[in-house]
Each structure stands twice: as C-alpha cells, then as structure tokens.
Steps between C-alpha positions, in 0.01 A plus 500: 500500500464716809232671706467851637340564838409860587422572864240768570512546880205736540198406708216722611500302825702203620352153545588346835660183356721645226877464532588657163665841487231767468427863583194722533694807377283538188636849433822335378333305219613713205855535632511125546369429149774719354761321710369161379530616139857611564586161647341322203720705269814449709453125546415440134810677371720324756357164387536583132857608557579176678341289228683693228834466678448126540410477131811690396716267707330193353544641148871552558522137613329378184143505628192700405478869584191569710277793416410764754168428668518126446365454855131440420238607755229236516297622800432833669345511846393820675454410866493661839380654712199606295588582136140603436569801722695647206317694234461355150740768381765390752454132407535594133820691576651191664390256231619732223844499665496119522430469128738778397799367689448125465447238234151378599350186347187554291308251714637626832280446805439843656343483847383770738381451857185690597272555797131438421392847613745665258340324202261767376359555152748783453792282613416205272448728199852628555634151564366384163734751331807342661678175403369334820348158424480347848359638826562359848247613759518465877155386612630312810152415633134558418406576859483871580582450867818312418590766243472763773719285725768503227456878455411446135336796328254312281175318573415147390247622243765713326695193391238366257435851369873546437516172308201609287663833418830333408320257269318789335839663444626191317715342772483125442754389759401580859649361820344531845681461835331335797595451866395242755584426861339808654437502877169323568451418130317168453528251217151605389617864485787393277266295282296817443811695395598225255147494354506878459838485325388222265190701409730767352621249237849649490797334332729483804465473877765530772432413864718557804462419866497815714828496689651723768812660353742693717491874440135515396212658697352150532820383669483787748136427570571131544801566727290720730235227521763244594644727770158564646429127511854424630544264205852401394386354167674622187258351247459700179150375422169621636310170479573140587717289271212255456264773378766649271550157342126451457472843335791430266363161397154650447652771282692248291201265460258769395729684260618184329138385468423836338769444236793690648850353482684501833836597349671647809440467874283812522399549135228360275438578134273404217683334209739744335470762774786428737672819615796513264676766708474317833593173329827664396589542869448127550699378199804725541433746216689829550298801607565871541351676801424870461404735782555535872562162671478310168718189458687383189658168401721414202597143580829596663411790728206630699453869569243710678430872489489718810175466697450873545299698249666835572851354470398315184358812333797718596753242377326448165470876455881503508515202265613262773356172616512426872507123542668204662592175331638154559670247277329163492726198555415143399356407841274805506389438140401143588318610817314770310393246241371263766287767666343624176481193274339281765216752523392411147300213358799389289740502795879489507674377184779280634663480157586871521701455821870439544565138608574587866172694537300236316635230731435718805142574393418134432654385829304752706181446303481123559309511828252752360446277197439206735255711701311600188596868528726507192493311173776432248379487141639298211630829357715554811284773651460513877161645588276545802200273522157628596577387856838674496373841387383602845837419663710634212712732717614212719587285197694779328699572815617136506620519139698820555874442457689577820 
C-alpha cells in the first residue's frame, strides 16, 4: 500500500500564519497541472520499472516474479495551497492521470482540501463527477474578526453553507480545521468555535494552536511588535501556556463527549472516519509526493521536489524532476518513528524496534511513565497519556536517539 500527495500551491491570497509553499501566480495554473500530470506519469513508470526489476531478480533466485504496478495506491490527497482554486476540469485532468498511471485501490480514500468560499453549487456539481470521497475544509474560526486577522477570504457563515452544499453533492466524509490561541481570544470565545463546529455534524475535526512560524507574515508582524516593545522573548505562541492548555483540554473534553475519537494529538474522528492518508504518515506507510515542494518517502529514502513553481514547471516540461533526497539510516528511522508514532492514540510499538532502540526508548521513558505522562501497555505499546499530550514535543525530544 502507498499514498499519493499532490501539492497545489495556488492561493488567491496568503494567510498570515501559513508556512507551506504557495504562490498567488494563478495564471500558471494550467501549466502547473500539465507539469503535475507529467510527473505522475514519470514517477509511476519509474516505480513500475523498479518493481519489475526486483521481481525479475527474485524470479531468477527462485522467488515469485512481481507484476508491473504491484504498488497499490490506497489514498490520494490533493492539498495546498488551495486546491479548490483549480477548475473542475483541471482537477479531473490530475485525477485522470493518477488513475491512468497507477494501480489505485477500489476503496481508495480520495481527499481534496477546499476553502469555504470556493464551495459553490457549480463547484460541488463538478466535484460529484470526480472520484473525490472526502473533503477537508479550512474553517479555522467562526469569528469574522479573527478570520480577517488571519487574512482568510471566507466569512463564518460560509462554512455551514459549504457543508450543506457538499452534503447535497453526496460527500459523506467531511473534515473541518479549527485554530485556537488567537491574540486576546478567551476560553469562552473558543467554546463558541467548538460549539459552531459541532453543530456542523461533520465526520472529522482537526484543531491546531496558532503558532508563529519563521518566514510567515505573522512572524514578521510578531517580530516588529517585539522590537517595538524591546522584548527579547522568542516564544512561538500568542497566548499564555495556561490558556493554551485550558483550550486544548476543553477541546478534548467536548469532542470526546460528542462521540469523536481522539486518535492523534490534533485530530478527532467519528468511528470509521480517521484520515487514512494522514494516518499513513504516522505509521510509516510509503507515500509519493507530486508537485512543487512535495515530499516523498519509501522507507529507505526521503526526497523533496524543488520549492519553486517556475523551476518545477520548466523541469517537468523537459521530462526532468528537480529534487533533493537523503538516505535514512537506522538512527534516523527510529527518531522518525518516535516523532510520528507517539502522536497517535496507539503510540510506539516497541516490538517493531531493534533491541538497542527498544532498550533506549524504555530507559528514557521511565521517568515520564512515573510522572504519568507516558503509559506502557500490555501489548508493548508506549503511548502518551492525556496529561502527556500537551507536552508531547518535550517527551519526544527526550526519546530521540543521540
């Protein structure tokens, strides 16, 4: 099994907090779509060739010959950026290429990210003709003033209307993103956002604390404020740690009470509606990243495409892929596993580790187990407790192999 991620970097305007690669050069959309289709073709044939060569070698050694295309695609995720800034025709062109050049599972999860204001009757009618069966929508907040602060294009009222239109179009798996930790946001404000999100009755909710990431407009704004106040603080949050914790605990309490499973630090799902694509990142499933700045992982190497749309288009026009890569050694593989597996409800499977890493993890986990931040199950899984979720970064850093 494997997943395909397709990065659509186009945004009509940039949000102040976003650190993902994006561009407002909308005139390049069709050129980019064609380049993405070329990469899908190139990567698929390279993969099929590799699988076939491995199968031929195994056959010569007395094993089974593998068939071309044995690499089964289980999830497809079109993210960004703002994928809903593409036309239905352009989205169809990309998805047609995915299905032409890959062996896609019949029950594949096919997700597209959308902005609420892009979800029109025309858009959802077109969407219903595509193999998309899951939609992830960035609501962020239900307060129009905070939306303006983020430089979001939509209004709070457009979120519920977008959900209604998607339901009418037959989409039965909808995810909504929320943010908390805004400047001057109170716990009551956050309670209102949670109530508004629950009223949508969607299958999946993700919630993230608004953080100041270097290179974003928010970072520049925050840095200027610090300079003007002569502050030397380098905090990346916009509210107090105590309030952030209260907001996180409130979120967890209310969503669990409403029947959502807290299956990953920032993600909640109704039964049977976990994000299969994102879960593959956390359990080490290989994935293929298509598009400018997209990352790929095959278990042994990581690679990432050039973060420049013009260079990406020009290279793919010539049939070349501009990328960098690194080989993953045993230490890196263990460290990667710690930082992704511990995010999940199931936690880190110690049985899957080499003895030296298992011993290292258990030794460094002991004090966190004693403090009630980690728990070791009878099935040899090391997982964060409810208390440990909020300090997960600190715990993971102590389990990293140095």
